[in-house]
Residue, then its C-alpha position, 0 to 999 in steps of 0.5 A: m500500500t502506498g501513501s502516508r499514514n495520515s492520508l490512509r487514515a483520512q481515506s479509509g472511511i471505516p469506523a476504527e472502533k468497529l474495525a477493532r471489534v470485528l478483528a478481535e472477534a475474528a481472532l476469538e474465532k481462531r481461539a486467541t486468548d486474553i483479547l483486549v481492545m485498547d482505546m488509544r485515542g486519548v493517549t497517542t495520535v499514532t493510532d486509535f485502537f490496539v487489539v492485543m491477544t495471545v496465541s499458543a504457538d507459531t501455527h496458532s499465530r499464522a491461523v489468527e493472522g490469516a483470520v484477521s486479514e481475511r475478515a478485514r479484507d472480506d468485511f471492509d475491503s481493507r488490507p494492512w498498511h504494514v505487517e511485522g514479525s510474520d516471518g521467523a519465530r512469530t513471537w510478536v506479529l504486528m498488523d497495522y491497519v492505520d487506525v487499528v493496530v493488531h498485536i498477536f503475541q506468544p505468551d513470553a513476548r506478551e509478558f515481556y513487552s506488556l503493552e497493557r502496562l506500557w499504555g496503562d492510561a488507555p481504556v481497555e475492553q476485554i473480548t470474550d466468547e461469553d454471551p453478555v446477555a446470557a451472563e446477565d441472565t445467569p443468577a449469581p451463586 
């Protein structure tokens, strides 16, 4: 993809929050764990959202990256502006969609880089496969 980040941001027309949630759901469908959507709008101008997740191994990382990429392409006709870490050990794959940056970590790398701690001022939403309506209807023990 050509162009600067700012020109791509202005041209995308995709609501960043919606893109972040859809990409998080794609990762969840491939069994990524500990998925967080971090709202970066109040803490940096580089991007609007981080989607951070954990995968178990190289093959799991590949599957999640493929699912995220496919969902972005199919639902939004969007491709990453830049991808890092998809060759080699795959301990941290970064997919840059300009307004949304997806971080796919293996456990040791996630603990080491600790983006949640580094960007601790950002509001965070945890994405789970639990149906929120069903959870509300379940009586407390």
